[in-house]
N, C-alpha and C positions, 0 to 999 in steps of 0.2 A: 241532579236535576230531573233524571228518569229513573224509573225502576227497572224490573226485568223485562224481558222481551214480551210483546204484545202480539196476539194473532191479528191476522188482517182486519177481521170484524171490529175488533176493539180499536185498532188504529184508525179506521174509517169514521168510527163514531166519535172518537175524540177530536177530529180536525174540526177547527172552526169554520164557520161560514165566512166568506169574504166576497164582498162586492167591489172592493176598491180596485182590484187588478184583474182584468179578463185574461183568461189562459189561452195562448196563442196555441194553434194547432202543432207546432214544432216542438211544444215542450215534452211530448211523449216520446221524442227521439233521445232524450238525454239519459245517461245511465251513470250511477256513482257507486263507488265502493268504499266502504269503512272497515270491512273484515280483512284488513291488510293495510297498505299505504292508502290515504285518502286520495282518489283519483275520480277523473270526470270523463265522459266521453260523449261525443254527438255522433250517433251511428256507430262507425268503427274507428272515428278519428279521435285521439287523445286531446283533452283540452287542458291548458295551463291553469294549475290551481294555486300558483303564487307561492309566496313565503310560507315558512311554517306557521306563523300566527295566522296568515290568511286561511291556510288549510284548517286551523283549529276553529276558526269562525264557521267555515263551510261545515265541518264535522258537527259542530255544536247545533247548527240549524238542521241538518239532515236527521240528526237524531231526535229532534223535536218532533219529526213526523207530521209536519204541516202546522204545528202550533207556532204562535208567535212567541218569541223570546225578547225581553225588554233589553235596553241597552245595558242596564246595570247587570243583568244576568250574563250577558254576552261577555262584558269586560271580565266579570268573575271568572267566567268559563275559560277565557284565552289567557288571563295573567294571574288570577288569583288576589291575593291580599297585596302583592306588590306590584299593582298596575302603575304604568307611567302617567305622568300628569296629562299628557295628551293622549290618553288613552281612546276617549270618546272620538277625537279627530282620526286617530289610526283606525278606529273601528269602522267609522263612516268611510275612510278611503278604502279600505278592505271590501267593503260592501259594495262600493262603486265599481271597483275592479272586476269583482265577481259577477256583478249585473252586466257588465260588457262582454264577459266571457260566456255566460249562460244565455239562453233564450230569453226574448222579452216577456216579461210577466211571470217568470219563475220566481226570481228573488223580489219580494214585495216589501214595503215599508208599511208600518200601521202601528199607531198609538206609541210613537217612540222606538218602536222595536223592529225585528225583522222576521220573515218567515219564508220557507220555500214551500211552494204550492204548485199544483198543476203538473204534477209528474204521473207518470202511468204507475200502476199498482207494484210492479216489481222493478221500478228505475233503481232503486237502492238494494244492493245485495243483502244487506241486513233485512229488509222486508221480504226478498225473496227466500231467505233462509227461514224466516218466521212462518211464511205460507207452507213451505216443504215440511217444516216440523208440524205444524197444525194437521196438514194432510196426513203425515205419517201418524200421529197419534189417533186419528180417526180410523186409519187402516188397521192399526194394532188393536183397536178396540172391536172391530169387526172380525178379527181373527187372521187378517191377511199380513202375515208377518213378512212375506216375501216383498210386497209392495212396500210396507213400512221400512224395511231396510233399505230399499232403493231410494225411497224419497229421503231418508236420514243420510245416506251417503252422499246424494246431490247436495243437501244443505251444508254437510261438512266440505264438500268439495268446494265451496264458495269462499272459504278461508284461504286467505294467500299470505301466510306468515302471521306476524302480530297484528292484532287490531289496531287501527289508528297510529300506524308505525310512524315514529319520529314527529308526531304531533305534540306540541308542547301544551302545558297548562294543566291545572289540577283536574278540570272536567274530563279531558281526555284520558288522564291516568285512572280515574274513577271508572270510565267507561271501558277501559282496556281490561281492568280487574273482572268487570261485570261480564263482558263478552267471552273472555277466556273462560270464566267459570261455567257460562252457558255451554261453550264449545265443549268442555269437558263432560258436562251432564248428557249432552247429545251423544257423545262417544261411548259413555257408559250405557246409555239406553240402547244404541245400535249393538254394543258387544254383548248386552244381554240377550237381545234378539238373536245374535250370532249364535249364541250357546242353545237357545231354544230350538234353533233349526239344525243343529249338529255340526257347526262349522267351527269345531274346537281348534284344529291345528291352525287355521289362519288366526284365530282370535289369541292364541297364546303368543304370536310374534308381536302383535300390537300391544297386549297388555304387558308385555315384558318391558317394551319401550316406555308405555305410559307410567308403570309403577317406578321405573327409574326416574323419570322426569317429576314425579309426584310421590315421593316415597311415603308420605304420611297419610295418603289417601285410601282409608281401608276398603271401601267398596271395589277399588281396582284390584286390590290383594285378593278380595274374596272371589271376584271374577276370575282372576288368574288360577287361584287354587282350583276351581271347579273346571276351568278348561284344562289344566294339566291332568286333573284326575280322569277327566271324560277321554282325554287322549291317551290313557294308559301310563300315566306318568306319576304314580301315587307318591313315591318317595320325593319327588321334587314339589308335589303339591303340599306335602306336610313340611317341607323344608321352608317353604314360602311363609308358612305360619310362624315357624320359629324365628325365621329373620325378621318378621314384622313384629313380633312380640319383644325381641331384643331391642328393635329400633325405637318402638314406642316408649319403652322403659327408658332408654337412654335419652331420647330427645324431650320427651313430655312428662315421664314419670307416670304413665298410665298403663293399664293392661288393655289388650284389644277388646273391641266391642263384643257384646254377646254373639251377634251374628257370625262373626268370623271364628269365635272359639267353638260355636256350635257346628260350623262346617268342618272343622279340624276332627271333632268327635265323630262325626258321621263319615269322614274318610278313614278314620281310623277303623271304624266298624264295618267299612265297605258297604255302607247302606245302599241297598238296591235303587232307592228312589232317586239317588244322585245321578243315576245313568238317565233319567227321564227329564223332559222339560220341567222347569221350574214351576210353572203354572199347571193347573189341573187339565190333564190331557182330554177330558172328556167335554171341555168347553169348546166352543168354536174357534176362540182364539189361540188355541194351542195346536191347530191343524194347518200348518203353514201351506201344504200342498195336499190337494185331494185326487190321488191318481184315479183313473177311470179307463182302464186298460183293456176291458173286455171287448173281444172281437163282436161284430155285429151277429145278432141271431138271425137265423133264416127265417123268412116271412111265412113259409108254408112247413112249419114245424109240424110233424103229425105223429100222433100216438104216443106211446111210451107213458101213459098216464100213471101208471103204478110207480114207475120209477122216478118221474117228475115229483109225485106226491111224497115218495120215501125221502129222497134227497133233500127236498125243500124242507121237510119236518126236521132233519138233522141240522141243516144251516140255521133255521128258525130258532131251534133250541139253543144254539151256540150263542145268538145274539141276545135272546130273552133272559138267558142265565148270567149274563156278564155281570160281575160284582157279587157273584155268590159263591165264587171259589170253584166253580165248574171247570172242567178240562176242556181245552180247546178241541173243537170238532174236526175231525178230519174223515173225508169220505174218499174212497178210491173206486173208480170204476174201471173194469177190465174187460177185454173183449178182443175179438180178432180185428185186424185192420179193415175198416170200411164198415163196421157194424154201427157207426154213429156215435162213439163216445164223445168226441169233441163237440158235435152238435148238441147232444143232450146235455153236457155240462156246461156249455154257454147259455142254452136256453134256462136251465136251472139258476145259473148265476145271475142273468138278467132278472129274473123273476124274483130274486132274493135281495136285490141291490138296496132296497128300503131297510133292510135289517143291517146293512152295513154301511152307515152313513159316512165313515171316514174314508171310503174308497174301495177299489178292486184292483187287484195287481193280475197281471196274466203273462205267462211265458210258454212258449214252445220248447219243450226239452229235448226234442229231436232224439227221443230214445231208441228209435227203431233204425236210426242212421249208423253210418260207420263211426261218426264223431259226435257222440251225444253231447249236449251243453254241459260245460263244467259248472258246478254249483257256485264256485267263487265268481264267475263272470255273471251268472244270473244274480247273485246278491248284489254285486256291484251296479247293475242296471236297476234293481229294485230300490236300492239305496238312494240312487239318484232321482228315481221317480218319486221318492218320499221327501225330497227337499235336501239331501245330504250332498255337500259340496264334493268335488272329486277329490280335493287335497285331504279331506277328512275321511275318505274311504281307506281302511287299512288294506295291507297286502295279503294277508293269510286268510284262508278258509274260516278258521276259527274265529279271528277277530270280526271278519266281515259278518259271520253269523250272530255273534254277540252282540254287534252294533244293531243289526237288523232287528233281533228279538227286543232290543232295548227301545229301538225307534217306534216299534209296533206296540209296546206295552201301554196299556190304557186306552188303545184305540180298537175300533171295531171295523176291521178289515177283512175282506175276503180275498183269499189268494186262489187262483186258478193255475194248477200245474198241469199242462196238457202234454201228452204224449210222453210220459216218463219211462225211464228205462227200468229202474228198479227201486226198491226202498232206500237203498244207500244214496241214490242221487237226489232224491227229495227230502231226506232227512234234515239236512242244513237249511233247507227252504221253508220249513214249517215255522209258523209264527211262534207257538209255544206258550200263549197266553189266552186267558179267557176272553170272550168277546169276538175273537177272530176265529176264522175257519179256513180250512184247506180243502179244495176239492180237485182231486188228482184223476187223470186218465193215463191209461198205459195198456199195454198188450199183456203184460205179466199181471197175474193176481198177486197182490202184495200181501200175503198172509203174515210176513215178518214186519210189518209195519205196526208197531205197537198201538193199540187202541183206535184202530182206524175201522171204520164202517164200510165194509166191503160190499160192493155191487157187481154182479157178473152180468154183463149186458148181452144178450143173444139176439139172433136176428129178428125182424119183425114177424108179426102174425100175418097170414094171407090177408086179412082184412086192412091192416094197418098199411101193408105194402100197397095194395090196390088203392087206398085213399091216397097215399103220398104220390103214386103215379098219376092219378087223376088230377089232382091239384096243380101237377106241373104242366100236364098236357092239355088238359080241359075237359070238362064234363061231356061235352057234345061229342068229341071225338072218341071218347071212351065207352059211352053209353050203348053206342050201336054194335061195339066190339067188345063186349065184357070178357066172353071167353079168351080171345086173343090177348087182352090185357092180362088176364091171370096167367097165361102162357108166358107172357114177357117178364112178369115180376118173379114167377117160379124159375125161369131160366136164370135169372139174376140172383138166385139163391135166396131172395127176400133180403139180401144186403142192402142197406139205405143207400150207400154210395153208388153201388152198380144200379139201383133203380133210378136215381138221381141223373145220372150219366146217360142211362137208355132214355128216359123222358125228355131231357133237354134235348137230346138229338131229334127226337121225334117233334117236339115243339118247333124246333128250328126249321123243319123241313114239311112245308105245309102240303107238299104233293105225296108224301108218304101216308099211308095208313097204318093203323095199329097191326094189322095182319102183315104188312111188309117187314115191319120190325120184328115181329114174333117169327117170322119164316127166317130172317137173318140169324136170329139167335138160336134158331134150331139146328142150325150148322154144327154138328158136332166137332168138326175139324177145327173150329174157332172158339168152341165154348165147353163142350162136355167134359173134357178131361181137366180143364181148369177150374170149373165150378163144384169144388169139393169143399171139405170143412178146413179150417184154420188158414194159413196164408195163401194156399191155392186159390181160396175164395175171393181173397183180396186181389190176386193176380187176374182172376176172370173179370172183376169188375173193371180193371183198367184195361184189359185185353179188348173189352167192349167198345171203350172210347177210342182206342189206338186203331182198331180196325176200320173206324170210319174216317180216319185222316187221310187227307190227300199226300201224294208221295212226298212233295216238298215239307209238309207238316210232320209226317212220320220220320223222316230223315233228321229234322231238327230235333224232334223229341228224343229220338234214340242218341244222338251225338251229344247233345248238352246234358244228357244225364251222366256222361262219363267223367265230368269234372267234379272234384271232391269238394269244392269250396262251398260254404253255406249259401251263396247267392252267385250271380254272374252278372256283370254289366252287359249293356247292349253292345258296346264295342267288342268286349271279349267273346260274346257269343257271335258276332260277325266273324271274327277271327277263326272260331272253331267250325263254323259252317261254310267258311270261304265264300262269304256273300257280302253285298254292300250293307251299309248301315240301315238304310231305308228298307230294302228287302227283307233283312233280318228283323227288323221291328214288325214289318206286316205279319210274318209267319209266327212270331212270338205271340203276338197279340192275338192271332187266331187260336194259338194254343191255350192262352189265358181263358178265352171264351169257351173251350171245352171242358176247363176245370182241370186239364192235366198239366198245368203250369200256373204259378201264382206271380202276381206282380207285387214285389217286395216294396218297392218304391219307384217313383218316376225312372225309368231307364234301367231298372235292376230287376232281375227275375230269379225265381227259385222253385224248386220242386218240393212237394211233401215228401218226406223221407221215403215212404213206401213207394210213391210214384217214381222216385229216383231208381230204387232198387228194381222195379219192373222195367224202366226205360234202358237200364244196363242189360237187362235180360232180353230185351228186344235187341239191342245193339250186337250182343253176341250171336243171337240167332239169325237176325236179319240183315246185318250191315253187310254188303257185298261190293267190292272184295273185302275180305277181313281187314286188310292193311290200312282201309280208311279210318279205322279206329284210332290207330297209332298216328296216322296223318292228322286227324283232328286235334287230338292232344299235342302233337308237336306244333301245330299252328298256334295253339293257345299258348304255349310255352314262348314261342318266338314272339307273339304279341306282347306278352308280359315283359319279356327281356328287353325288346325294343324300347317300350314305353318307359321302364324302369332306368334304362341307360340314359333315355332323353332327360328324365327327371335329376338323374346323377350329374349329366352334363349342365344342366341349368344352375344346380347348386354349387358346382365346382368347374367353372369355365377354365379351360386350359388343361384339365386334368388328363392325364394320358391313359388312365385306366379304362375308360370307355373304348379306346381303341384296341385293347387286349382282350375285350370281352368276345365270346363266340357271337357269331351273326346268324340270323335267320332271313327269312322271306319278307319281313316287315321293317319298314324304316320307322324311326322315331317319330312319333306324332310331335305336332306343334302346341305349346302352351301358351295362353296369352301372357302369364307372368308366373314368377316363382311360387306365388301363393297357389294358384290353380295347380301348379305341378305337384305341390306338397298336398293339396287336398286330394288329388287323385292317388297318390302313394298310401296315404293313411285310409282312404275308402277301400282300397283294394288290399290292403294287408292280409287279411284272412283269406281270401281266394288265392291270392298271389303266393303266399306260404304253403297253402295246400297244394298248388301246382307244382311248386319245388319238390315237396316230398313224393307226389305222384309220378315225378319224372326222373327220379333217381335210379334209372335203369340205362343200359345201353340202348339206342345210340344218343338219348337225351341227356345224358349224365352231365356232361361238361357244361351244357346250357343251363341246367338247373342250378348247378354250383354257381355259375356266373350271375344268374338272376339273383341268388342270395347274396353275392357280393355287392351287386349294384343297388341293393335295398338296406344297406347298412344303417341308413337312418332310421329304420324302424327299431333298430336296437338302441340306438343313441337317444331317440326322443322319449324312451321309456314307455310308449303306447303299446308296442308290440314286442318288448324285451323277451319275455319269457318263452312266447311262441318261437320267436326268432332263434333263441338259444337251442330249443329242442330240435328244430329244423336243421340248425347247422350240425348238430351232433349226428342226426340222420344222415346228412350228406357226407360228413366224415366217414362213418361207417360203410356208406354204400360205395364211395370211391375207393377206400381201402379194401374192400372185398373184390372190387372189379379190378385191383392192382393198377389203377390209373393214377400214377404219381402227380400228374399235372392238376388233376382235379382234387386229389387228396390234400395236396399243399395249399391250395385256395381255401378249400373248406376248413382246414385247420385253422388258417389265418383268421377267416371270419368268425370262427368259433372263439379263437382266442381273445378277439376283440370284444365278443359279447360277454365272455367270462370276465375279462378285465373290467368292464363297465358295471359288472355285477359284484365286483371286489374279490372275486375268487382267483387271486393272482397266482397261487401255486398250479392250479389246474391250467390256467392260461398259459403260464411259462411252459409247461409240458406241451401243450399244443403248438405254440409258436416255435418252440425248439424243434419239435419233429417236423414242422413246416420248412424250418431253416435247412434241416438235413436233407429233406426231399428236394430241395431247389437244386442241389448239386446234381440230381439225375435229370433235370429239365433244363430248358433254356428259356424259360418263362420270366421276362423282365419284371412283370408285376410281382411275383412272389420273391424275386431277388431283392427287390427293394422294401416291400411290404413286410416281410418276415422280420429282417433286423430292425426296422422301424418299430413294430410291435413289441418285439423283445425288449428295445430300449425303453418304451413306455413302461413296460411291466418293472423293468429294473429301477426306474425312478420311482415308482409306487412302492416299490420294497426297499427304498434306500440303498440299493447297489449302484453307486453312482458311477465308479470306475467301469463296471460292466456296461453301464447304459452308455457312457461315452464312446466304448468301442463299437457298440452295435449301431449307434446313431451316425457315426463317422462312415461306417459301412454303408448304412442306408443313404446317407447324402450322396456318396459316389455312385451308387446303383441308380438313385432317382436321376441324377445329373446324366448318367449314361443313357437313360432312357428319354431325357429331355423332358422331364416330368417337373416342371417348375413348382406347381402346387405341393407335390410330394416332397420336393426339396424343402419348400418352406415349412411343412409340417415338422420333417426331422430337424430343421435348424432350429425351430421354436423348441422342440423337445431337447435338443442339445443346449440350448441356453438356460432350461430349467436345471439341467445336469450341472452345469458349470456354476450356476448361481449356488446351487447346494454344495459345491465343492469348494465355495469361497473366491471364485474367479468372477467377481461381479462385473468389471468393467467389459470383459469379453462376452459375459453372458448378456448384457444390456446391448451390445452391439449386435448379437446374433438375433435377439429378439426384435430388434428394430428392422433388421434385415428382412426376417419373415413377414413383418406387417408390410413392408415396401413390396415384396414380391405379391402378396395377396391383393394390395391395394392396386397395383399395375394390372392385375389380372381381372379386377373387378369382383372378386369374391366376396359372399356375404358372410355365410355361416363359418368358413375356414378363417376369415378375417377376424371373426369373433374369436376363434381359437387362439389366433396369433396374439391378440390383445389381451386375452386371459393369460397367456404364458408371460407376455410382457409385464402384466401387473404382478405376478408372482415374483418375477425378477427383480423389479423395481422394489417390492415390498422387502425383499431380503436385502437389498442393498441400501434400505432405510429412505428411498425417495418415495414417501408415503402419498404426496399430493399427486404426483405423476402416476403411481400405481392406481390410486382410486379412479383417476380419470380414465384410464385404459381399462379398468375392470367394469365401470359403469358403461363404457361403450360396448363392451362384450355382452354385458347383461342385456342391454337393449336389443342387440341383434339376435341373441339366443331367445329372447322373448317373442320377437317378430317372428322367427322362424319355427317357433313351436317346439324348440328343443328343451323340454321341460327338465330333463335331468341336468343338462349344462347350466340351465338357469338357476337351479338349486345350487350347484356347485360354485357357481359364481358369488352367489350371496355369501358362501363359506368363505371364499377368498376375500370379499369386501368386509367381512367380520373381522378377518385376520389383520386387515389394513387399519381398521378403526381401533382394534385392541392395541396395535402397535403405536397408534397416535394418541393413546390413553384417552380413548372415548368409549367408555365400556357400555354405556347405554346403546349406542348406535351398533356396537358389536354385538351386543345381545340381540337386537333386533333382527340383524341379518343372519345370524346364527339359526334363530327360530325359523326364519324363512326358508333356510336351507333344510332344516329338519321337516318342515311341512310340505316342500316341494318334492323332497328326494334329491339324491345326488348321483353322478357318475361314480362308481365305486361301491355301491351298495352299502352293507352294514359297516364295512371299513370306514368309509366316509362319514357315515351316520355317526360312528364313534368319534371321529376327528371334530366333527360338528358340535357333539356335545362336551368335548374337552373345550372348544373355544368358547362355547356358552358358559361353561363353569368358570373359565378364566375371567369372563366378562362380568358374570354375577358377582364373583368374588371381588372384583373392582368395584361394585356398587353396593359392597358390604352385606351381600346375600350369601353368606357364607355356607349356610345349610343347605340352600337350594344348589349352591356350586357343587357341594360334596355329594349330593344326589346325583347330578349330572356326570360327575367323575366316576362314580361307582357304576353307573350305566355303561359309560364308556370303557372301563376297565373290564367289564365281563364280556363286552363284544370283543375286545382286543385279545383277551385271554383264550377266548373260545376259538379264535382263529390263528393264535400264535403270532400276531402282528407285533413288531419291534415297538410300536409306539405304546404298549402297555406299560413299560418302563416309566416313560414320561409320566403317565397318568398315576401311577404308584408314587412317584416323587411329589406330585401334587397333593395327594392325599395324606401323605406322612406328615407334615407339619401340622395339619388340621387334627389327625387323629392323636398326635402327641399332645396337643393343646386341650 
């Protein structure tokens, strides 16, 4: 009766005019669904749609989209050739019943047939899906792939299972096939756009499931091969082709279509074009996101005409030579601090924007500070700005750099790398392809940066300096005091930053004359010694601004510069200054006005790296008494410790850990909910861990270690795992050097946790074992319980179950002695897994349930997820798969809500195990792919386990070549680490190898 789906315009033009039934206002409140069970609602209230045949009539009329269907057509639709003798009477009865359920005037009769009219445009879910599909196609044609993907996902989200579910009749069956085919087409289109935007890892999981459900659909196989190849899984991509070729030969007696065979050859040849979007990257449709990250240029930019012309010519040449095989342009501007490198670079970059229509990237590399930006962190930020999903961003620097260059290939983008440390820092950040350009600023002349156009920026000429000063202060005030103005810019050493600070101060003080400012700068005690070449000149420019500060401002400027973090929140700054939040905000905003402090975001502040160095020098020179410096940092540590302990308590109600932490002068702040507590923890991760490292000295050592202990969620979430691990190592070393066994034991346990979560179990065991030994010299109840619990976890992961049982029983006793019920529940759940692995299933299930009951009673969230996770494993090993799946799905939902990404991925792995045991290989493969895409607790070890499970699932789907590729990758990881699981993988490969 109907063809393929129609877009809304076609649907409206096809609707016949009808004057026989007026539409009441209430008709627009009705909604219907056919992309699943046939249902109806008025507002939010469901309506009764009657028997299956009555629903078949309703569906047939809805799918006619307002057109009239004759009685004969409807009888054929509902019953087909075997219609009953009273079919017409039954049809009229069904229509009468529907008319009573629906609003008046919606179901109309005309010409011996029926029609549904007067509905709102999106009253039917199919109509809404068609509209979304139409809008998505328009967005795709204009190059807005992000919007197109969003719209297609919304359209696909309208499906609720099988279309027209349980509706009888030949018409419904025909429509089911049509709608399922259309759904598949939409999925293929959306997945194709996923690959266009670099979302390879997410696509692999969905494509694995779809190819299992539709094994003969070659387009899906092609997309899967491409997704695997772009994810760095070349062997699996080739294996998909081998599996497909064998399947097509066995089932249909044909070879793969040419497109699939061509893709296999391109993968074999490692065709560089495969790393690019499949469409031409120079067309607008291939630019999903156009970054525009350049900072604002200053409105009073002055002078530098020769440098502007020189740099603009280099950038212009890079763009105009695109497509000719020319080398990417790199310009590096070097000079002393305050000479105006950034101002010049930003000005030139803005002037050249038209030459780089695909966007501009910007980063402050903080090269002059103590902690320069890591290239891998910058690459992650750039890839996200270019539209790459977080889950598709690889871990290593080399892989990120390769993906970055591939993403930029064929695009014309300008990259501004500001404040670089050296050539080594910037090399991974260079685009590497024609049509792109990199503009770099730094204090060091980068003679070792191959092919770079080097520019040495000196101070301004006297005329340029005076012109800049005049533009800021005003012509009227300078004209009458030209000599004094020349004295001012000369005293500033003709450095742009110093001139800008001096002029801004004068402009803000209408009662001052230029001569007053010149007289102030003539004071040799404040200026002459500092106004020298090199870094001393930079210091002099900051001294000028610092000397104008009020006492409260100068104190804040000095003390805030002591903190190592990349920025500082308003609340943390209030702790440093020992002031109220409102008073702190007032003084910080006044410092922002002086340009000595930057506002990184609402409520967050940061120093330019050179200003921070100067602020610290001022603190060492001017802060009296000197002990106030240590007191300020101690207050910052206390603030972080109290707040982190508050977050820990919210996440783990009843956990005695917080009572064993060192205390300071601050009470834990109140959070409105657990989500806001987690927001704080993740926002403060970098400053907080920097504070830990800065505080690993007496007398703050123990508090610093406890702050690390209270923020273990940073290691578990995956967001700050690497930084957390390095900080824990520093804490261990500092405590050992100080001979503080209490702090050392705690530091080693936190380090062991971080190492375990990274899958480095041998190192973790050594740390936990040493911590366990140290507990004998302390009376610390936390280490007495945490050390054996951690040793038990490590023993489980390394299949040392007898040892694990001993450690965990010890941990349970210690937790009970400390009255730490959440800790006891943790050890009990770990013991349940141990006993299950030893074949003692009944006792294991009892213990797992006991752990859940404790957590439930305490109202815990994330820890309850851990308990359900353990229960799911135990039930899986006992063969109670339905119950296991229920527990694991509950755990997955909690981990997802709590932003525990690594636990989320690990739970997908366990769900895959359940599906595999239930002989549902397609579902197992899908969840194993999710685990690989997200990442897991256990690092490479768990990645290898996920590959093993994926291989088993693929083998169950008769994809033996791809299964073998997965097992080879898993074996390489296990053999590299000496993991015992290597033996199982070898056994899996042996029969295939023999065949």
